[in-house]
C-alpha positions in Angstrom: 4.2 -25.3 -0.1 2.4 -25.1 2.2 -1.2 -22.5 3.5 1.2 -19.8 4.9 2.3 -19.0 1.2 -1.2 -18.1 0.2 -1.2 -15.7 3.2 2.1 -14.0 2.3 1.0 -14.0 -1.7 -2.2 -12.2 -0.5 -0.1 -9.6 2.1 1.9 -9.0 -0.8 -0.9 -7.9 -2.8 -2.5 -5.9 0.0 0.6 -3.9 -0.4 1.1 -3.0 -3.7 -2.9 -2.6 -3.9 -2.5 0.5 -0.8 0.1 1.7 -3.1 -1.1 1.9 -5.8 -4.0 4.0 -4.1 -2.2 6.1 -2.6 -0.1 6.9 -5.8 -4.0 7.9 -7.5 -5.2 9.9 -4.8 -1.8 12.1 -5.3 -2.4 12.3 -9.0 -5.8 13.4 -8.5 -4.9 15.8 -5.1 -1.3 16.6 -5.3 -1.4 16.6 -1.7 2.8 16.0 0.0 1.6 13.7 2.5 0.3 11.4 -0.2 3.3 11.5 -2.1 5.5 10.3 0.6 3.0 7.4 1.1 3.3 6.8 -3.0 7.6 6.5 -3.0 7.5 4.6 0.3 4.7 2.4 -1.1 7.3 1.4 -3.8 9.7 0.4 -1.4 7.1 -1.7 0.8 5.9 -3.0 -2.9 9.3 -4.5 -2.9 9.8 -6.1 0.1 6.4 -7.7 -0.3 7.7 -9.5 -2.9 11.3 -10.5 -1.2 8.7 -12.1 1.8 6.8 -13.9 -1.5 10.0 -15.4 -2.7 10.7 -16.3 0.8 7.7 -17.6 1.5 8.4 -19.7 -1.9 12.3 -20.9 -0.4 9.8 -22.4 2.6 11.2 -19.5 4.8 7.6 -19.0 5.8 8.1 -17.1 9.0 10.8 -14.4 7.5 8.4 -13.8 4.7 5.0 -13.2 6.7 7.4 -11.4 9.2 8.3 -9.1 5.6 5.6 -8.8 5.3 3.8 -7.5 8.5 6.7 -5.2 9.0 5.5 -3.5 4.9 2.2 -3.0 7.0 2.6 -1.8 9.8 5.8 0.9 8.3 3.5 1.6 5.2 0.8 2.5 8.2 2.7 4.7 10.0 3.4 7.7 7.0 1.5 11.0 8.2 -1.6 11.6 5.2 -3.3 14.5 4.9 -7.5 14.1 6.3 -9.4 13.6 3.0 -12.2 11.5 4.0 -15.9 13.3 5.2 -18.8 10.9 5.1 -17.8 9.1 1.7 -19.4 5.3 2.1 -16.2 2.4 2.2 -16.7 1.9 -2.0 -14.8 5.3 -2.5 -12.3 5.5 -0.2 -11.6 1.5 -0.5 -10.8 2.6 -4.7 -9.4 6.0 -3.3 -11.9 7.6 -5.7 -11.3 11.3 -4.8 -12.2 14.6 -6.7 -9.0 16.0 -8.8 -8.0 19.5 -7.6 -4.2 19.9 -7.8 -3.1 22.4 -7.0 -1.2 22.9 -10.9 -4.4 22.5 -12.6 -4.5 24.1 -15.9 
């Protein structure tokens, strides 16, 4: 197992973290762009997991290519602008006030 396997594991963790952050923002705001990002994040998280399995099977370059593809495609999804001048920990964790349209 080479150091590239650890890089792939870190990349897969980032993909899954971004998926969960998009899901959290969608559940708090109900914005359709984040809904689409959360749905696609499931697929990209699966690609990240397959990439780690490729790295464990000594196919490091294929695994890293899959991780890079998942990160690239995850960043291409159009989302609404919700951030203003919030500090970085708020944006990092996806802490946004609840403002769902169907809130009772």
